[in-house]
KOLKOLMI-257619 format. One line per field, with one value per residue (C-alpha): chain; z, y, x; residue in one letter; residue number from 0. Coordinates in nm, 4 decimals, padded with zeros to 6 digits, m for minus. Example, Ala and Ser with C-alpha at 12.3 -4.5 7.8 and 13.67 -1.06 7.14 Angstrom:
BEGIN
cadena = A,A
up = 00.7800,00.7140
north = m00.4500,m00.1060
east = 01.2300,01.3670
residuo = A,S
num = 0,1
This chain:
BEGIN
cadena = A,A,A,A,A,A,A,A,A,A,A,A,A,A,A,A,A,A,A,A,A,A,A,A,A,A,A,A,A,A,A,A,A,A,A,A,A,A,A,A,A,A,A,A,A,A,A,A,A,A,A,A,A,A,A,A,A,A,A,A,A,A,A,A,A,A,A,A,A,A,A,A,A,A,A,A,A,A,A,A,A,A,A,A,A,A,A,A,A,A,A,A,A,A,A,A,A,A,A,A,A,A,A,A,A,A,A,A,A,A,A,A,A,A,A,A,A,A,A,A,A,A,A,A,A,A,A,A,A,A,A,A,A,A,A,A,A,A,A,A,A,A,A,A,A,A,A,A,A,A,A,A,A,A,A,A,A,A,A,A,A,A,A,A,A,A,A,A,A,A,A,A,A,A,A,A,A,A,A,A,A,A,A,A,A,A,A,A,A,A,A,A,A,A,A,A,A,A,A,A,A,A,A,A,A,A,A,A,A,A,A,A,A,A,A,A,A,A,A,A,A,A,A,A,A,A,A,A,A,A,A,A,A,A,A,A,A,A,A,A,A,A,A,A,A,A,A,A,A,A,A,A,A,A,A,A,A,A,A,A,A,A,A,A,A,A,A,A,A,A,A,A,A,A,A,A,A,A,A,A,A,A,A,A,A,A,A,A,A,A,A,A,A,A,A,A,A,A,A,A,A,A,A,A,A,A,A,A,A,A,A,A,A,A,A,A,A,A,A,A,A,A,A,A,A,A,A,A,A,A,A,A,A,A,A,A,A,A,A,A,A,A,A,A,A,A,A,A,A,A,A,A,A,A,A,A,A,A,A,A,A,A,A,A,A,A,A,A,A,A,A,A,A,A,A,A,A,A,A,A,A,A,A,A,A,A,A,A,A,A,A,A,A,A,A,A,A,A,A,A,A,A,A,A,A,A,A
up = 00.0000,00.0862,m00.2351,m00.4573,m00.2933,m00.2974,m00.6525,m00.7746,m00.6182,m00.7619,m01.1121,m01.1702,m01.5056,m01.4385,m01.0982,m01.2224,m01.5015,m01.2630,m01.0046,m01.2610,m01.4652,m01.1859,m00.8840,m00.6208,m00.2898,m00.0129,00.3056,00.5530,00.7551,00.7027,01.0440,01.2865,01.6047,01.4747,01.3808,01.7331,01.8847,01.6596,01.7118,02.0885,02.0628,01.8468,02.0726,02.3784,02.2288,02.1102,02.4515,02.2951,02.2540,02.0452,01.7242,01.4060,01.4854,01.8519,01.9784,02.1744,01.8711,01.6779,01.3384,01.0437,00.7224,00.3950,00.2921,00.6314,00.8330,01.2078,01.2286,01.0962,01.3501,01.6567,01.8291,01.7178,01.4265,01.2992,01.5594,01.3034,01.0953,01.3408,01.4572,01.8209,01.7849,01.6500,01.2767,01.0179,00.7560,00.4992,00.4873,00.6027,00.2679,00.0978,m00.0932,m00.4296,m00.6299,m00.4883,m00.5615,m00.9213,m00.9738,m00.8228,m01.0647,m01.3544,m01.2540,m01.2796,m01.6139,m01.4747,m01.5972,m01.7399,m01.8113,m01.4452,m01.2526,m01.3581,m01.4320,m01.2860,m01.0136,m00.8176,m00.5360,m00.1721,m00.0045,00.2162,00.5189,00.4968,00.5319,00.8425,01.1581,01.3493,01.0715,01.1692,00.9705,01.0950,01.0979,00.8826,00.6239,00.6107,00.5690,00.2805,00.1021,00.1344,00.0072,m00.2969,m00.3758,m00.3497,m00.5757,m00.9259,m00.8604,m01.1547,m01.0051,m00.6475,m00.4351,m00.0693,00.0699,00.3150,00.4556,00.5586,00.1988,m00.1174,m00.4097,m00.5829,m00.5513,m00.7871,m00.7981,m00.7673,m00.4042,m00.3714,m00.5004,m00.6962,m00.5750,m00.8269,m00.8445,m00.9668,m01.2437,m01.5741,m01.7732,m02.0932,m02.0617,m02.0104,m02.0003,m02.0788,m01.7797,m01.8033,m01.6155,m01.3489,m01.2738,m01.2472,m01.3990,m01.0718,m01.1572,m00.8366,m00.9613,m01.1357,m01.3488,m01.3716,m01.7179,m01.6786,m01.5933,m01.8555,m01.7440,m01.3778,m01.4661,m01.6623,m01.3627,m01.1207,m01.3416,m01.3841,m01.0086,m00.9521,m01.2461,m01.1381,m00.7785,m00.7022,m00.5421,m00.5828,m00.8731,m00.7012,m00.5943,m00.6418,m00.2630,m00.2168,m00.0599,00.2725,00.4732,00.2240,m00.1299,m00.4072,m00.5224,m00.8004,m01.0569,m01.0301,m01.1459,m00.8128,m00.8886,m00.8031,m00.8229,m00.4715,m00.4787,m00.5765,m00.2892,00.0014,m00.0556,00.1203,00.0666,00.1144,00.0214,m00.0696,m00.4070,m00.5146,m00.3745,m00.5512,m00.8846,m00.8714,m00.7059,m00.8620,m01.1711,m00.9757,m01.0382,m00.6953,m00.6134,m00.2947,m00.2855,m00.0219,00.0097,00.1935,00.4262,00.7341,00.8612,01.1057,00.9463,01.1583,01.1118,00.9475,00.6781,00.5859,00.3284,00.1389,00.1590,00.0017,m00.2747,m00.3401,m00.3956,m00.5248,m00.8972,m00.8612,m00.6963,m00.9678,m01.2497,m01.0993,m01.0623,m01.4227,m01.5416,m01.4681,m01.7937,m02.0023,m02.1975,m02.3087,m02.1604,m02.2774,m02.2398,m02.3054,m02.3965,m02.5681,m02.8953,m02.7084,m02.5405,m02.1976,m02.0057,m01.9427,m01.6002,m01.5292,m01.8962,m01.9452,m02.1355,m02.2894,m02.4287,m02.6700,m02.5449,m02.1798,m01.9831,m01.7293,m01.7886,m01.6319,m01.5850,m01.6469,m01.3531,m01.2702,m01.5403,m01.8109,m01.8058,m01.7896,m01.7764,m01.8756,m01.8238,m02.1149,m02.2530,m02.5915,m02.8776,m03.0809,m02.9121,m03.0166,m02.7568,m02.7109,m02.4872,m02.3666,m02.1504,m02.0533,m02.3047,m02.5671,m02.8736,m02.8215,m03.0022,m03.1132,m03.2320,m03.2559,m03.0101,m03.0252,m02.7212,m02.7732,m02.5701,m02.4754,m02.1583,m02.2393,m02.2630,m02.6015,m02.6202,m02.7120,m02.6852,m02.7520,m02.8505,m02.7896,m02.9555,m02.7716,m02.8525,m02.8684,m02.6460,m02.3516,m02.5438,m02.6740,m02.3175,m02.2122,m02.4913,m02.4029,m02.0398,m02.1476,m02.3357,m02.0321,m02.1639,m02.4312,m02.7926,m02.9840,m03.2511,m03.5959,m03.7889,m04.1379,m04.4033,m04.5732,m04.2916,m04.0727,m03.7037,m03.4429,m03.1739,m02.9226,m03.1543,m03.2203,m02.8447,m02.7766,m03.0556,m02.9167,m02.5692,m02.7015,m02.8957
north = 00.0000,00.2402,00.1506,00.2128,00.5486,00.6726,00.5604,00.7093,01.0459,01.0255,00.9762,00.6131,00.5456,00.1759,00.2325,00.5297,00.3181,00.0326,00.2539,00.4602,00.1667,m00.0842,m00.0924,m00.2428,m00.3818,m00.4746,m00.6655,m00.6444,m00.9459,m01.1920,m01.3542,m01.0958,m01.2850,m01.6056,m01.4081,m01.2677,m01.6163,m01.7465,m01.4335,m01.4700,m01.8370,m01.7518,m01.4621,m01.6845,m01.9455,m01.6825,m01.5201,m01.1752,m01.1287,m01.4254,m01.3392,m01.5327,m01.5438,m01.6378,m01.9607,m02.0670,m02.1383,m02.4656,m02.4607,m02.3659,m02.5627,m02.3787,m02.3855,m02.3510,m02.0449,m02.0542,m01.8364,m02.1263,m02.3660,m02.1557,m02.1815,m02.3284,m02.0913,m02.3277,m02.1635,m01.8895,m02.1200,m02.0878,m01.7966,m01.7266,m01.9258,m02.2255,m02.2017,m02.2958,m02.0263,m02.2353,m02.4796,m02.2732,m02.1729,m02.3693,m02.6738,m02.5858,m02.8098,m03.1299,m02.9988,m02.9258,m03.2700,m03.4417,m03.2474,m03.3501,m03.7138,m03.6705,m03.4873,m03.1716,m02.9313,m02.6764,m02.6902,m02.7398,m02.6757,m02.3895,m02.4258,m02.0796,m01.8522,m02.1548,m02.0297,m02.0677,m02.3481,m02.2168,m02.4166,m02.2420,m01.8998,m01.9905,m01.7953,m02.1093,m02.2408,m02.3185,m02.0308,m01.7814,m01.4131,m01.3499,m01.6006,m01.4363,m01.0959,m01.2110,m01.3779,m01.0615,m00.8587,m01.0851,m01.0556,m00.6766,m00.6195,m00.7658,m00.8917,m01.0322,m01.1512,m01.2230,m01.3669,m01.4609,m01.4233,m01.6831,m01.8167,m02.1349,m02.2393,m02.0768,m02.1533,m02.0535,m02.2813,m02.2691,m02.4456,m02.6923,m02.7478,m03.0155,m03.3655,m03.5344,m03.8871,m04.1481,m04.2917,m03.9572,m03.9082,m03.9149,m04.2260,m04.0492,m03.7976,m03.9864,m03.7725,m03.8636,m03.8111,m03.5464,m03.4732,m03.2456,m03.4383,m03.7820,m03.9450,m03.9115,m03.9409,m03.7608,m03.4360,m03.2443,m02.9529,m02.6378,m02.5347,m02.2416,m02.4682,m02.3153,m01.9634,m02.0465,m02.1879,m01.8721,m01.6557,m01.8739,m01.8744,m01.4970,m01.4642,m01.7470,m01.6604,m01.2963,m01.3958,m01.3824,m01.7274,m01.9106,m02.1266,m02.2246,m02.5630,m02.7662,m02.7952,m02.9184,m02.7496,m02.5737,m02.8829,m03.1727,m03.2474,m03.0069,m03.0607,m02.8014,m02.9809,m02.6960,m02.4409,m02.2927,m02.3630,m02.6500,m02.7394,m02.7301,m03.0789,m03.2291,m03.0665,m03.0073,m03.1225,m02.9377,m02.8859,m02.5465,m02.3314,m01.9647,m02.0316,m02.2903,m02.0845,m01.7682,m01.9475,m02.1221,m01.8471,m01.5286,m01.4105,m01.3952,m01.6178,m01.6635,m01.8150,m01.8802,m01.7314,m01.8642,m01.5902,m01.7756,m02.0559,m01.8324,m01.7244,m01.4797,m01.3442,m01.1246,m00.7500,m00.7541,m00.9893,m00.7922,m00.5705,m00.8718,m01.0430,m00.7319,m00.7305,m01.1010,m01.0378,m00.6783,m00.7509,m01.0567,m00.8553,m00.5900,m00.8457,m01.0445,m00.7393,m00.6428,m00.9771,m00.8522,m00.6560,m00.9691,m01.1179,m00.9465,m00.6854,m00.4865,m00.3736,m00.5590,m00.3227,m00.3329,m00.1571,00.1646,00.1647,00.0638,m00.1692,m00.5264,m00.6591,m01.0307,m01.1140,m01.4331,m01.4269,m01.7652,m01.8407,m02.1319,m02.4239,m02.3099,m02.4604,m02.1786,m01.8549,m01.5087,m01.2482,m00.8761,m00.6360,m00.3858,m00.1480,m00.4135,m00.4332,m00.7563,m00.8776,m01.2208,m01.3177,m01.5333,m01.6608,m01.5273,m01.6716,m01.6358,m01.7078,m01.7425,m01.5394,m01.5009,m01.2825,m01.4060,m01.2538,m01.3327,m01.1801,m01.1068,m01.2802,m01.3969,m01.2272,m01.4036,m01.2646,m01.3586,m01.1865,m01.2041,m01.1862,m01.0757,m01.1281,m00.7639,m00.6422,m00.4735,m00.6436,m00.6577,m00.4572,m00.6897,m00.5232,m00.6757,m00.5230,m00.7545,m00.7258,m00.8159,m01.1528,m01.2561,m01.5573,m01.3806,m01.3327,m01.6894,m01.8214,m01.6136,m01.7645,m02.1123,m02.0571,m01.9565,m02.2857,m02.4868,m02.5110,m02.7519,m02.7184,m02.4780,m02.6664,m02.5265,m02.4239,m02.5794,m02.3395,m02.4665,m02.7056,m02.5950,m02.5572,m02.7610,m02.5749,m02.6551,m02.5140,m02.2027,m02.1490,m02.1876,m01.9444,m01.6897,m01.7245,m01.6683,m01.3621
east = 00.0000,00.2816,00.4643,00.1593,00.0833,00.4427,00.5182,00.1902,00.2771,00.6292,00.4903,00.5904,00.4135,00.3598,00.2038,00.0020,m00.1432,m00.2228,m00.3920,m00.5800,m00.7123,m00.7766,m01.0027,m00.7749,m00.9077,m00.6635,m00.7475,m00.4567,m00.5738,m00.8562,m00.8128,m00.6664,m00.7554,m00.5939,m00.2846,m00.2598,m00.2821,m00.0041,00.2050,00.1910,00.2884,00.5888,00.6880,00.6671,00.8959,01.1438,01.1559,01.1278,01.5073,01.6187,01.8064,01.8709,02.2408,02.1946,02.3398,02.0312,01.8113,01.8121,01.9855,01.7683,01.7487,01.8239,01.4587,01.2936,01.4013,01.3701,01.0625,00.8544,01.0017,00.9300,00.5951,00.2678,00.2073,m00.0644,m00.2882,m00.3361,m00.5553,m00.8413,m01.0497,m01.1194,m01.4429,m01.2497,m01.3306,m01.0702,m01.1186,m00.9322,m01.2248,m01.5225,m01.6758,m01.9561,m01.8359,m01.9882,m01.7533,m01.9016,m02.2519,m02.1528,m02.0000,m02.3044,m02.5264,m02.3024,m02.3425,m02.7190,m02.6830,m02.8424,m02.5735,m02.6352,m03.0105,m03.1124,m02.7910,m02.5592,m02.1890,m02.1267,m02.2639,m02.3805,m02.6060,m02.5080,m02.7081,m02.9883,m02.8743,m02.5382,m02.7002,m02.9017,m02.8214,m02.7234,m02.4965,m02.1363,m01.9925,m01.7348,m01.8222,m01.5145,m01.6396,m01.9825,m01.8198,m01.5999,m01.8922,m02.1029,m01.8060,m01.7721,m02.1429,m02.1280,m01.8262,m01.7762,m01.4235,m01.2273,m00.8977,m00.7979,m00.5204,m00.5050,m00.1542,m00.0270,00.2976,00.4754,00.5454,00.6772,00.4463,00.1230,m00.1802,m00.4789,m00.8214,m00.9655,m00.8669,m01.1346,m01.0592,m01.3357,m01.4187,m01.3125,m01.6642,m01.7970,m01.5425,m01.7374,m01.6510,m01.7450,m01.4651,m01.1361,m00.8280,m00.4698,m00.2379,00.0322,00.3501,00.2029,m00.1177,00.0468,m00.2594,m00.4503,m00.8210,m00.9185,m00.7658,m01.0401,m00.9291,m01.1361,m01.2591,m01.0156,m00.7218,m00.4897,m00.5780,m00.5167,m00.1752,m00.0922,m00.1864,00.0085,00.3172,00.2961,00.3512,00.5995,00.8239,00.8541,00.9413,01.3129,01.3335,00.9987,01.1155,01.4422,01.3084,01.6257,01.6612,01.3065,01.0070,00.9987,00.9051,00.8990,01.0093,00.9176,00.5578,00.5622,00.7803,01.0323,00.7743,00.6629,00.2953,00.0610,m00.3051,m00.4460,m00.5991,m00.2646,m00.0823,m00.3208,m00.6765,m00.9521,m01.3236,m01.4808,m01.1825,m01.2183,m01.0556,m01.3135,m01.6011,m01.4881,m01.4567,m01.7947,m02.0030,m01.8609,m01.6729,m01.3475,m01.0447,m00.8848,m00.5438,m00.3489,00.0008,00.2395,00.4994,00.7749,00.8732,00.8757,00.5345,00.6984,01.0162,01.2413,01.2296,01.5714,01.4350,01.1245,01.2940,01.4269,01.0867,00.9361,01.1958,01.1285,00.7574,00.7325,00.7588,00.5348,00.2589,00.2665,00.2778,m00.0087,m00.2346,m00.1629,m00.3011,m00.6532,m00.6210,m00.5646,m00.8541,m01.1740,m01.4040,m01.7017,m02.0604,m02.3844,m02.6694,m03.0074,m03.0819,m03.1633,m02.8207,m02.9510,m02.7166,m02.8287,m02.7316,m02.6824,m02.6338,m02.4342,m02.1041,m02.0217,m01.6745,m01.6630,m01.4555,m01.4616,m01.7485,m01.7638,m01.9534,m01.9460,m02.2174,m02.2370,m02.2374,m02.5116,m02.3865,m02.3893,m02.0082,m01.8094,m01.4503,m01.3207,m00.9557,m00.8374,m00.5099,m00.3974,m00.5996,m00.9158,m01.2472,m01.6100,m01.7982,m02.1729,m02.3873,m02.7255,m02.9960,m03.3525,m03.5930,m03.3262,m03.1902,m02.8302,m02.5443,m02.2254,m01.8926,m01.5252,m01.2900,m00.9090,m00.6807,m00.3214,m00.0041,00.0325,m00.1372,m00.4660,m00.8039,m00.9740,m01.2970,m01.5831,m01.9263,m02.2670,m02.6017,m02.8968,m03.2360,m03.5527,m03.7033,m04.0678,m04.0119,m04.1694,m04.4937,m04.4760,m04.4435,m04.7440,m04.9540,m04.8255,m04.9246,m05.2765,m05.2959,m05.1893,m04.8313,m04.9575,m04.8500,m05.0720,m05.2574,m05.1986,m05.5098,m05.5077,m05.6483,m05.9636,m06.0544,m06.3451,m06.2614,m06.4365,m06.6332,m06.3543,m06.0855,m06.2948,m06.3375,m05.9618,m05.8764,m06.1231,m05.9744,m05.6223,m05.7285
residuo = M,Q,F,L,C,K,E,Y,Q,D,G,N,P,R,V,R,S,L,V,T,E,T,R,I,H,L,V,P,S,L,N,P,D,G,Y,E,L,A,R,E,A,V,R,G,R,R,G,G,T,A,R,R,D,G,G,T,Q,P,P,A,S,P,R,C,P,Q,G,S,E,L,G,N,W,A,L,G,H,W,T,E,E,G,Y,D,L,F,E,N,F,P,D,L,A,S,A,L,W,A,A,E,E,R,R,L,V,P,H,K,F,P,N,H,H,I,P,I,P,E,H,Y,L,A,E,D,A,T,V,A,V,E,T,R,A,I,M,A,W,M,D,K,N,P,F,V,L,G,A,N,L,Q,G,G,E,K,L,V,S,Y,P,F,D,T,A,R,P,V,S,E,T,P,A,A,A,P,R,A,P,D,D,Y,E,D,G,N,P,E,L,Q,E,T,P,D,H,A,I,F,R,W,L,A,I,S,Y,A,S,A,H,L,T,M,T,E,T,F,R,G,G,C,H,T,Q,D,V,T,D,A,M,G,I,V,Q,G,A,K,W,H,R,R,A,G,S,M,N,D,F,S,Y,L,H,T,N,C,L,E,L,S,I,Y,L,G,C,D,K,F,P,H,E,S,E,L,Q,Q,E,W,E,N,N,K,E,S,L,L,T,F,M,E,Q,V,H,R,G,I,K,G,L,V,T,D,Q,Q,G,E,P,I,A,N,A,T,I,V,V,G,G,I,N,H,N,V,K,T,A,A,G,G,D,Y,W,R,I,L,N,P,G,E,Y,R,V,S,A,R,A,E,G,Y,N,P,S,V,K,T,C,S,V,F,Y,D,I,G,A,T,Q,C,N,F,V,L,S,R,S,N,W,K,R,I,R,E,I,M,A,M,N,G,N,R,P,I,R,R,V,V,P,G,R,P,M,T,P,R,E,R,L,R,L,R,M,R,L
num = 0,1,2,3,4,5,6,7,8,9,10,11,12,13,14,15,16,17,18,19,20,21,22,23,24,25,26,27,28,29,30,31,32,33,34,35,36,37,38,39,40,41,42,43,44,45,46,47,48,49,50,51,52,53,54,55,56,57,58,59,60,61,62,63,64,65,66,67,68,69,70,71,72,73,74,75,76,77,78,79,80,81,82,83,84,85,86,87,88,89,90,91,92,93,94,95,96,97,98,99,100,101,102,103,104,105,106,107,108,109,110,111,112,113,114,115,116,117,118,119,120,121,122,123,124,125,126,127,128,129,130,131,132,133,134,135,136,137,138,139,140,141,142,143,144,145,146,147,148,149,150,151,152,153,154,155,156,157,158,159,160,161,162,163,164,165,166,167,168,169,170,171,172,173,174,175,176,177,178,179,180,181,182,183,184,185,186,187,188,189,190,191,192,193,194,195,196,197,198,199,200,201,202,203,204,205,206,207,208,209,210,211,212,213,214,215,216,217,218,219,220,221,222,223,224,225,226,227,228,229,230,231,232,233,234,235,236,237,238,239,240,241,242,243,244,245,246,247,248,249,250,251,252,253,254,255,256,257,258,259,260,261,262,263,264,265,266,267,268,269,270,271,272,273,274,275,276,277,278,279,280,281,282,283,284,285,286,287,288,289,290,291,292,293,294,295,296,297,298,299,300,301,302,303,304,305,306,307,308,309,310,311,312,313,314,315,316,317,318,319,320,321,322,323,324,325,326,327,328,329,330,331,332,333,334,335,336,337,338,339,340,341,342,343,344,345,346,347,348,349,350,351,352,353,354,355,356,357,358,359,360,361,362,363,364,365,366,367,368,369,370,371,372,373,374,375,376,377,378,379,380,381,382,383,384,385,386,387,388,389,390,391,392,393,394,395,396,397,398,399,400,401,402,403,404,405,406
């Protein structure tokens, strides 16, 4: 925050462009009470005066600095009420896969913007106040790209975090194993798998040390295949993660970024930690301007909210915001894109995404359809097919009565 403000005031063109063209939201701490518990535990074990070069501390491994070894820092996973925020969001992925098994997607069960289960919103539901606040925040703002910053490891994790049970894996869609999935059938890729990998690599490759995995991970062997990125379900499976929830309930692509092995680095190390991550943070935020964006309006120029944007070949849609505007992060390429809305005829066009930063403008103008009137007439007829009147054949009294009622 200090860097963005200072560089903006000093006229840094890159920062000025980022701040001017991007709505940036920053949350300093998602779980402040859990952080305090972990901080006190670490401080108690350090005795308040211990130093990295002191002789009273155990030796640190090259990949695991001593800050991670001191105290029960895992306390920070839980809130004061005992909720683990890492697994406290609705498990929408399992609901989606169950609907796919029953062949309900997408005509009866959506592949995007999956609603939150009613039981989860009940007052007596086992949901942390922080979780409720974040979900309300996501519903209020049309976020496009997000990252939750964590510690204790040095890698970028992307969805899905939930592993699909083998019994639910569709037999009709076998997939050849590749080098980073190890042929594990429980690892379910998101429809935006390639885009998530691009976003993860954009952070890891710009980090000064994240891809230096030749010495292994922070606590175990390297799980990123020397790339600094990993699918969450391959590394640390969990249901109800914020990443999965954000992807399936909103337009936002959310990743988890583990900044370093030490959850509580010493003050003398903070400057280097900042230098390690500074370029990565800027590069990652700039990725929000990659893909397509635009407006969906009617023929009178009025914006259409909640219109659905469908990208051919990617079985995951996004919706327009209240002002009819939308954003869709995509890898470079040519895409067949359509806009659809209730009461309007769909519109289709080809949109190209280039390697340079800067989303391609792709606007849609929808014309009103007569399906609404057709449904009204169908409802008057008891939702039965309307019998066609054959010219030259006299109508029966029943047909004449039905025609009069429709008219």
